[in-house]
C-alpha positions as CSV (number, residue, x, y, z in Angstrom):
1,M,62.3,-4.9,-12.5
2,A,58.9,-5.7,-11.1
3,T,60.3,-7.3,-8.0
4,A,62.7,-4.5,-7.3
5,A,60.1,-1.9,-7.7
6,A,58.1,-3.3,-4.8
7,T,60.8,-2.3,-2.4
8,F,61.5,1.2,-3.7
9,A,60.9,4.1,-1.3
10,A,58.0,6.3,-2.2
11,P,59.2,9.5,-4.0
12,R,58.2,12.9,-3.0
13,V,55.8,14.5,-5.4
14,H,55.6,18.4,-5.5
15,G,52.6,19.9,-3.8
16,Q,51.8,16.7,-1.9
17,A,48.3,16.9,-0.4
18,T,45.8,14.4,1.0
19,A,42.7,16.3,0.3
20,T,40.1,14.3,-1.7
21,R,39.5,17.4,-3.9
22,T,42.8,17.1,-5.7
23,L,43.3,14.3,-8.2
24,R,47.0,13.5,-9.1
25,I,47.7,11.8,-12.4
26,V,50.9,10.4,-14.1
27,P,50.0,10.9,-17.7
28,Q,51.5,8.9,-20.6
29,A,54.0,11.6,-21.5
30,N,55.4,15.0,-21.2
31,L,52.9,17.8,-22.2
32,T,54.6,20.2,-24.5
33,S,52.2,21.3,-27.1
34,L,48.8,22.6,-26.1
35,D,47.3,23.0,-29.6
36,P,45.1,20.0,-30.6
37,V,44.9,21.2,-34.2
38,W,48.6,21.7,-34.7
39,T,49.5,18.3,-33.2
40,T,47.9,14.9,-33.2
41,A,49.8,13.9,-29.9
42,T,47.6,11.8,-27.7
43,I,48.7,13.8,-24.6
44,T,47.6,17.1,-26.2
45,R,44.2,15.5,-27.0
46,T,43.9,14.2,-23.4
47,H,44.6,17.8,-22.2
48,S,42.1,19.2,-24.7
49,Y,39.2,17.0,-23.6
50,L,39.6,18.7,-20.2
51,V,39.8,22.3,-21.4
52,Y,37.6,22.3,-24.5
53,D,34.3,21.0,-25.6
54,T,33.1,19.6,-28.9
55,I,30.1,20.3,-30.9
56,L,29.2,16.6,-31.1
57,G,30.3,13.5,-29.3
58,V,30.2,9.8,-30.0
59,D,29.0,6.9,-27.8
60,A,30.3,3.4,-27.4
61,N,28.4,2.3,-30.5
62,F,30.0,5.0,-32.6
63,Q,26.7,6.9,-32.7
64,V,26.9,10.7,-33.0
65,K,25.4,12.5,-30.1
66,P,25.0,16.3,-29.4
67,Q,27.4,17.9,-27.1
68,L,27.8,21.7,-27.2
69,A,25.0,21.4,-29.7
70,D,21.5,21.0,-28.6
71,G,20.6,19.3,-31.9
72,W,20.7,19.8,-35.6
73,Q,18.4,19.8,-38.6
74,I,19.2,18.3,-42.1
75,E,17.6,20.1,-45.0
76,D,17.7,20.3,-48.8
77,D,18.1,16.6,-49.3
78,G,21.2,16.3,-47.2
79,R,22.9,19.4,-48.5
80,T,22.2,21.7,-45.5
81,Y,22.9,21.2,-41.9
82,I,21.8,23.7,-39.2
83,F,23.1,23.3,-35.7
84,T,21.7,24.9,-32.6
85,L,23.9,25.3,-29.5
86,R,22.9,24.5,-25.9
87,E,22.0,27.7,-23.9
88,G,24.2,28.7,-21.0
89,Q,27.6,27.6,-22.3
90,R,30.5,29.9,-21.4
91,F,34.2,30.1,-22.1
92,H,36.5,30.2,-19.1
93,N,36.8,34.0,-19.4
94,G,33.1,34.3,-18.9
95,E,32.2,35.1,-22.5
96,P,29.4,33.0,-24.0
97,V,29.9,30.3,-26.5
98,L,28.5,31.6,-29.8
99,A,27.9,30.1,-33.2
100,R,30.7,32.2,-34.7
101,D,33.2,30.6,-32.3
102,C,32.1,27.2,-33.7
103,V,32.4,28.4,-37.3
104,A,35.9,29.7,-36.7
105,S,37.0,26.6,-34.8
106,I,35.6,24.3,-37.6
107,R,37.5,26.4,-40.3
108,R,40.8,26.1,-38.4
109,W,40.3,22.4,-37.7
110,W,39.4,21.5,-41.2
111,A,42.5,23.3,-42.6
112,R,44.7,20.6,-41.0
113,D,42.7,17.5,-40.1
114,G,42.5,14.8,-42.8
115,F,38.7,14.1,-42.2
116,G,38.1,17.8,-41.8
117,Q,39.8,18.5,-45.1
118,E,37.2,16.3,-46.8
119,V,34.4,18.4,-45.3
120,A,36.1,21.6,-46.3
121,K,36.5,20.4,-50.0
122,R,32.8,19.5,-50.1
123,H,31.3,22.5,-48.4
124,D,29.8,25.4,-50.2
125,S,29.4,27.8,-47.2
126,I,29.5,27.9,-43.4
127,E,28.2,30.8,-41.5
128,A,26.6,31.8,-38.2
129,L,22.9,32.6,-38.5
130,D,22.6,34.1,-35.0
131,D,24.3,33.7,-31.6
132,R,23.1,30.1,-31.1
133,R,22.8,28.7,-34.8
134,F,25.2,28.0,-37.6
135,R,24.7,26.4,-41.0
136,I,26.9,24.3,-43.2
137,R,25.9,24.1,-46.8
138,L,27.4,21.3,-48.9
139,K,27.9,21.2,-52.6
140,R,26.4,17.8,-52.6
141,P,25.1,15.4,-49.8
142,F,28.0,14.1,-47.6
143,S,26.7,11.4,-45.2
144,H,30.0,11.6,-43.1
145,L,29.6,15.2,-42.0
146,L,28.3,14.5,-38.5
147,A,30.9,11.8,-38.0
148,A,33.6,14.2,-38.9
149,L,32.5,16.8,-36.4
150,A,32.0,14.1,-33.7
151,K,35.1,12.0,-34.3
152,P,37.1,11.3,-31.0
153,N,40.3,10.4,-32.8
154,A,43.1,12.7,-33.9
155,S,42.2,15.4,-34.3
156,P,38.8,16.2,-32.8
157,C,37.0,19.5,-33.6
158,F,37.4,21.3,-30.3
159,V,35.7,24.7,-29.9
160,M,37.7,27.7,-29.1
161,P,36.9,31.4,-29.0
162,E,36.8,33.0,-32.4
163,S,39.8,35.2,-31.4
164,V,41.9,32.1,-30.8
165,A,40.5,30.0,-33.6
166,S,41.5,32.7,-36.1
167,T,45.2,31.6,-35.6
168,S,46.6,29.9,-38.6
169,A,46.4,26.1,-38.3
170,D,50.1,26.0,-39.1
171,Q,50.9,28.1,-36.1
172,Q,50.4,27.0,-32.5
173,I,47.9,29.0,-30.4
174,T,49.1,31.1,-27.5
175,S,45.8,31.4,-25.5
176,W,44.2,28.3,-24.0
177,I,40.7,29.4,-23.1
178,G,38.2,26.7,-23.6
179,S,34.6,26.0,-22.4
180,G,35.3,22.5,-21.1
181,P,34.9,21.2,-17.4
182,Y,38.4,22.3,-16.4
183,R,40.5,25.5,-16.7
184,F,44.1,25.1,-17.6
185,L,46.3,26.8,-15.0
186,R,49.0,28.3,-17.3
187,D,51.0,29.7,-14.4
188,E,51.6,26.3,-13.0
189,W,52.6,24.6,-16.2
190,V,56.2,23.4,-16.2
191,P,56.9,21.2,-19.2
192,G,58.7,18.1,-18.1
193,S,57.4,18.4,-14.6
194,R,53.8,19.2,-14.2
195,A,50.5,20.7,-15.4
196,A,47.5,21.7,-13.3
197,Y,43.8,22.2,-13.9
198,A,41.0,23.7,-11.8
199,R,37.2,23.0,-12.1
200,F,35.4,25.5,-14.2
201,E,32.5,26.4,-12.0
202,G,30.6,27.8,-15.0
203,Y,30.4,24.6,-17.0
204,V,27.0,23.1,-17.4
205,P,27.2,19.4,-18.1
206,R,24.7,17.5,-20.3
207,R,22.0,15.5,-18.5
208,E,22.9,12.2,-20.1
209,E,25.3,9.8,-18.5
210,P,28.8,10.0,-19.9
211,E,29.7,7.4,-22.5
212,W,32.9,7.8,-24.6
213,T,33.0,11.4,-25.6
214,S,29.3,12.0,-25.3
215,G,27.1,12.8,-22.4
216,A,27.9,14.7,-19.1
217,K,31.4,15.8,-18.6
218,R,31.6,16.2,-14.9
219,A,34.5,17.9,-13.0
220,N,34.2,15.7,-9.9
221,A,37.7,16.7,-8.7
222,E,38.1,20.3,-7.7
223,R,41.7,20.3,-8.9
224,M,43.7,18.1,-11.1
225,E,47.5,17.7,-11.2
226,W,49.5,15.9,-13.8
227,H,52.9,14.8,-12.6
228,I,55.4,14.0,-15.3
229,I,57.4,11.0,-13.9
230,S,59.4,9.4,-16.7
231,D,61.0,6.7,-14.5
232,P,58.4,3.8,-14.2
233,A,59.8,2.5,-11.0
234,T,59.4,6.0,-9.4
235,A,55.9,6.3,-10.8
236,G,55.0,2.8,-9.5
237,A,56.3,3.6,-6.0
238,A,54.3,6.9,-6.0
239,L,51.1,5.1,-6.9
240,Q,51.7,2.4,-4.3
241,S,52.4,4.9,-1.6
242,G,49.3,7.1,-2.5
243,E,51.2,10.1,-3.5
244,V,49.6,9.8,-6.9
245,D,46.2,8.5,-7.7
246,F,46.1,7.4,-11.3
247,W,48.9,6.1,-13.7
248,E,47.8,6.1,-17.3
249,I,50.3,3.7,-18.8
250,P,52.3,1.5,-16.3
251,L,55.2,-0.4,-17.5
252,H,53.9,-3.8,-18.2
253,D,56.7,-5.4,-16.1
254,L,55.3,-3.6,-13.0
255,L,51.7,-4.7,-13.5
256,P,52.1,-7.9,-11.3
257,V,53.4,-5.8,-8.3
258,L,50.6,-3.4,-8.7
259,R,47.9,-6.1,-8.9
260,R,49.1,-7.5,-5.6
261,N,48.4,-4.2,-3.9
262,R,44.9,-4.4,-2.6
263,N,44.5,-0.6,-2.7
264,I,45.3,-0.5,-6.5
265,I,43.0,-1.4,-9.5
266,V,44.7,-2.5,-12.7
267,E,42.3,-2.5,-15.6
268,N,42.1,-2.1,-19.4
269,R,40.1,1.1,-19.9
270,D,40.4,0.5,-23.6
271,T,39.3,-2.9,-25.0
272,I,40.0,-1.9,-28.6
273,G,43.7,-1.6,-28.0
274,T,46.7,0.5,-29.1
275,V,48.3,0.5,-32.6
276,G,52.0,0.7,-33.0
277,M,53.7,2.5,-36.0
278,L,57.2,3.1,-37.4
279,R,56.8,6.4,-39.4
280,L,59.1,7.1,-42.3
281,N,60.1,10.4,-43.8
282,H,59.3,10.4,-47.5
283,L,61.1,13.7,-48.2
284,H,64.7,12.8,-47.6
285,P,67.2,9.8,-48.3
286,P,67.2,7.1,-47.8
287,F,63.4,6.6,-47.3
288,D,62.5,8.9,-50.2
289,N,63.2,5.8,-52.2
290,P,60.1,3.5,-52.2
291,E,62.2,0.3,-52.9
292,I,64.1,1.0,-49.7
293,R,60.8,1.6,-47.8
294,R,59.6,-1.8,-49.1
295,A,62.9,-3.5,-48.4
296,L,62.5,-2.5,-44.7
297,L,59.1,-4.4,-44.5
298,L,60.9,-7.6,-45.2
299,A,62.9,-7.4,-41.9
300,I,60.0,-6.4,-39.6
301,N,58.8,-9.0,-37.1
302,Q,55.8,-7.6,-35.4
303,E,56.1,-10.1,-32.5
304,D,59.5,-8.6,-31.5
305,Y,57.9,-5.1,-31.2
306,L,54.9,-6.4,-29.3
307,K,56.9,-8.5,-26.8
308,A,59.2,-5.5,-26.2
309,V,56.2,-3.6,-25.0
310,V,54.1,-6.1,-23.0
311,G,56.5,-9.1,-22.5
312,D,55.7,-12.7,-23.1
313,H,52.0,-12.2,-22.5
314,P,50.2,-13.2,-25.7
315,E,46.8,-12.3,-24.3
316,M,47.9,-8.7,-24.3
317,F,48.9,-8.4,-28.0
318,N,48.0,-9.4,-31.6
319,A,50.1,-9.3,-34.6
320,S,48.1,-7.5,-37.3
321,Y,49.3,-7.4,-41.0
322,S,47.0,-4.6,-41.9
323,Y,46.9,-0.7,-42.0
324,W,43.3,-1.0,-40.5
325,T,42.3,-1.6,-36.9
326,L,42.2,-5.3,-35.9
327,G,38.6,-6.4,-35.5
328,G,37.3,-3.3,-37.4
329,P,35.1,-3.5,-40.5
330,M,38.0,-2.6,-42.9
331,H,40.6,-4.9,-41.5
332,T,42.3,-7.1,-44.2
333,E,45.7,-8.7,-44.8
334,A,45.6,-8.1,-48.5
335,G,48.9,-6.9,-49.9
336,A,50.8,-7.6,-46.7
337,D,53.0,-10.5,-47.9
338,A,56.2,-8.6,-47.4
339,L,55.4,-7.9,-43.8
340,K,55.2,-11.6,-43.1
341,V,58.6,-12.5,-44.5
342,R,60.5,-11.5,-41.3
343,S,64.0,-11.9,-42.7
344,V,66.9,-9.6,-42.1
345,E,68.9,-11.4,-44.9
346,R,66.2,-10.9,-47.5
347,A,65.9,-7.3,-46.4
348,K,69.7,-6.8,-46.7
349,E,69.6,-8.1,-50.3
350,A,66.6,-5.8,-51.1
351,L,68.4,-2.8,-49.7
352,A,71.4,-3.5,-51.8
353,K,69.4,-3.9,-54.9
354,A,67.4,-0.6,-54.1
355,G,70.6,1.3,-54.0
356,Y,71.2,2.0,-50.3
357,R,74.7,3.4,-50.0
358,G,75.2,4.1,-46.3
359,E,73.1,7.3,-46.1
360,R,72.8,8.4,-42.4
361,V,69.4,7.5,-40.9
362,V,68.3,9.7,-38.1
363,Q,65.9,7.9,-35.6
364,L,64.0,10.0,-33.1
365,H,63.8,8.0,-29.8
366,A,61.3,9.0,-27.1
367,S,63.2,7.8,-24.1
368,D,60.5,8.8,-21.5
369,F,57.6,7.1,-23.2
370,P,57.9,3.4,-22.2
371,T,55.7,1.8,-24.9
372,I,57.1,3.9,-27.6
373,A,60.7,3.6,-26.3
374,A,60.5,-0.2,-26.2
375,Q,59.6,-0.4,-29.9
376,S,62.0,2.2,-30.8
377,L,64.9,0.2,-29.4
378,V,63.8,-2.8,-31.5
379,T,64.1,-0.7,-34.6
380,A,67.5,0.7,-33.6
381,D,68.8,-2.9,-33.3
382,L,67.2,-3.9,-36.6
383,L,68.6,-1.0,-38.6
384,R,72.1,-1.7,-37.3
385,R,71.7,-5.4,-38.2
386,L,70.6,-4.3,-41.6
387,G,73.8,-2.4,-42.0
388,M,72.2,1.0,-42.0
389,N,74.0,4.0,-40.8
390,L,72.1,4.8,-37.7
391,D,72.1,8.1,-35.9
392,F,70.1,7.4,-32.8
393,V,68.7,10.7,-31.3
394,A,67.2,10.2,-27.8
395,A,64.9,12.9,-26.4
396,D,61.8,13.2,-24.4
397,W,58.5,12.7,-26.2
398,G,57.6,16.4,-26.2
399,T,60.8,17.2,-28.0
400,V,60.0,14.4,-30.5
401,V,56.5,15.9,-31.0
402,Q,58.2,19.2,-31.9
403,R,61.0,17.9,-34.1
404,R,58.9,15.5,-36.2
405,A,57.1,18.5,-37.6
406,S,60.3,19.6,-39.3
407,R,60.7,19.1,-43.0
408,E,64.3,20.1,-43.1
409,P,66.9,17.6,-44.2
410,I,68.8,15.8,-41.4
411,E,71.8,18.1,-41.8
412,R,69.5,20.9,-40.6
413,G,67.7,19.1,-37.8
414,G,65.4,16.9,-39.7
415,W,64.7,13.1,-39.2
416,N,64.1,9.9,-41.1
417,V,62.2,7.7,-38.7
418,F,60.3,7.7,-35.4
419,H,57.9,5.6,-33.5
420,T,54.4,6.5,-32.1
421,T,51.2,4.8,-31.1
422,W,47.5,5.4,-31.7
423,A,44.2,4.6,-30.3
424,G,42.5,1.7,-32.1
425,P,39.7,4.0,-33.6
426,D,42.4,6.2,-35.2
427,W,42.9,3.4,-37.9
428,M,39.3,2.2,-38.1
429,D,38.8,3.3,-41.7
430,P,40.1,5.8,-44.3
431,A,38.1,8.7,-42.7
432,A,39.7,8.2,-39.3
433,A,43.3,7.3,-40.5
434,V,45.1,10.6,-40.5
435,G,48.4,8.8,-41.2
436,M,47.1,7.3,-44.4
437,R,46.7,10.6,-46.2
438,T,49.2,10.7,-49.0
439,N,48.6,14.3,-50.2
440,G,52.2,15.2,-49.9
441,P,52.8,18.6,-48.2
442,N,49.4,18.4,-46.5
443,A,49.8,14.8,-45.3
444,W,50.7,13.8,-41.7
445,F,54.4,14.0,-40.7
446,G,56.5,12.0,-43.2
447,W,54.5,13.6,-46.0
448,P,54.0,10.6,-48.3
449,T,52.6,11.2,-51.8
450,S,50.3,8.8,-53.7
451,E,47.6,10.1,-56.1
452,K,46.2,6.6,-56.3
453,I,45.5,6.3,-52.6
454,E,44.1,9.8,-52.5
455,A,41.7,8.9,-55.4
456,L,40.6,5.7,-53.7
457,R,40.0,7.6,-50.4
458,E,37.7,9.9,-52.4
459,Q,35.8,6.9,-53.7
460,W,35.5,5.5,-50.2
461,F,33.6,8.5,-49.0
462,D,31.2,8.1,-51.8
463,A,30.7,4.4,-51.5
464,P,27.0,3.4,-51.1
465,N,27.4,0.6,-48.6
466,L,29.8,-1.1,-46.3
467,A,30.7,-3.9,-48.7
468,E,31.8,-1.3,-51.2
469,Q,33.8,0.6,-48.6
470,K,35.5,-2.5,-47.5
471,R,36.5,-3.3,-51.2
472,I,37.9,0.2,-51.6
473,A,39.7,0.1,-48.2
474,T,41.3,-3.3,-49.3
475,A,42.5,-1.5,-52.5
476,I,44.0,1.3,-50.5
477,Q,45.9,-1.1,-48.3
478,V,47.3,-3.0,-51.3
479,E,48.7,0.3,-52.7
480,A,49.8,1.4,-49.3
481,F,52.1,-1.7,-49.0
482,Q,53.7,-0.4,-52.1
483,V,54.0,3.2,-51.0
484,V,54.7,2.4,-47.3
485,P,53.6,5.6,-45.6
486,H,54.7,3.8,-42.4
487,V,55.1,0.3,-41.0
488,P,52.2,-1.2,-39.0
489,L,53.4,-2.9,-35.8
490,G,50.4,-4.7,-34.5
491,H,48.0,-4.1,-31.5
492,F,48.5,-4.4,-27.8
493,L,46.6,-3.6,-24.7
494,S,47.8,-0.8,-22.3
495,P,46.2,-1.2,-18.9
496,S,45.9,1.8,-16.5
497,A,46.3,1.6,-12.7
498,W,44.6,3.7,-10.1
499,R,44.0,3.8,-6.4
500,S,40.9,2.0,-5.2
501,N,39.4,5.4,-4.0
502,V,39.4,6.8,-7.4
503,T,35.9,7.0,-8.8
504,G,34.3,7.7,-12.3
505,V,37.1,6.2,-14.5
506,L,35.5,6.2,-18.0
507,R,36.0,3.1,-20.2
508,S,36.9,4.5,-23.7
509,P,39.5,4.1,-26.5
510,V,40.2,7.8,-25.9
511,V,41.9,8.9,-22.6
512,L,39.4,11.0,-20.6
513,F,40.1,12.3,-17.3
514,Y,36.9,14.3,-16.6
515,N,34.3,12.5,-14.5
516,M,37.0,11.2,-12.3
517,G,36.9,12.0,-8.6
518,K,38.2,10.6,-5.3
519,S,36.5,9.3,-2.2
520,A,37.8,9.7,1.3
């Protein structure tokens, strides 16, 4: 494919312009949901970092930094936090960002986010003291509060106007006014085709240099356009011709061609890497049966999935028999023996013993998301070889994001399995790992239930030191390989590619398009 792509004619991208004030991006997927609380989709988070701001940010050392906040005070032996907002911050409609907006946004966020739910459970009160200050009182000290409000991984606590943040967390918002460096141009949004943003002239960046989600968020491009190009060859040709400026996740097969172009830079923005996942629905047959979920583990070969994404480039991937991020402080292979078997025959035997009787398995396949699609095809082949009754449903990623929220049985539009990917920090520890929640109806899509994992998670938050946290995280993982909320599929690197005149590309495990501009 890479050789052929070099000869493709450059496609026409709508609204073609050569002005350096417009930055044209091919994002990783179609943008269908604009609500960063309702969905954990990475594309929605990327959109939200342009449109909204956060109270706190985090730097490359995972240190919490003020963002919308000017600072904070901790009183009452760690039971009271008072946050003061920076002066001069405004929403895109011209209204000032007030403490009550932050309070409403935190309340909506913690109703759905796993880490946020922990804060909600431990808080005694939250209230605006005046226009610039708000206070959180805790029932007892909780040392993770600042980290929760600052976390860059799904889902960050973005600040919205109180009128928007009053929307139920189970319903998607219908107004997209933020206070971030870019305004979302709703009238130009065509799902499946394009989205557009304009510099918010009223945004006042911090003075510190940008680092991860902390520091100055500069709108160096006057206008930003996202062009949804699902065909990798077309996207590659557009980048080579200069009709687009930045391609978030190029197909790995095309990287050699792009690297040979002296006008293109190919680089890993994120050195932590991406985590692959096969998510299972615990509500409906056949994966409501834990023995069937465990049987599936026996057939998984992580290397098959990783090579499907990056090809035969071992420097670009690592198998990881763990639910925790490779290289992170909680990483362990405890309890992962089943994932190392890699035997279809053993899995078939276990499926028969578990009582699989040919129930239909609906697999959602995101055909327009190359890294996810590649892994999804491996699973489809595997399920067929296991003798499972596969119903393979291909759709764009935006449709998958919407449908995976359905708890209905498959006869009424539900699902059994789907693939997704996460940024490395999303699985760094039990606080970050949204998908490790096992609180049933309040869990992430798939809705696993395990009182034991939930109890261990509570203990992890109260652990007095790193050694005790690691011990508890290991116990969580051992139990997780019995419950199987999902199947971990290893880590891989996803380089980005951009024209050499693009400036300000931030190195971060979270995709951040602010600060980027374009020289003549």
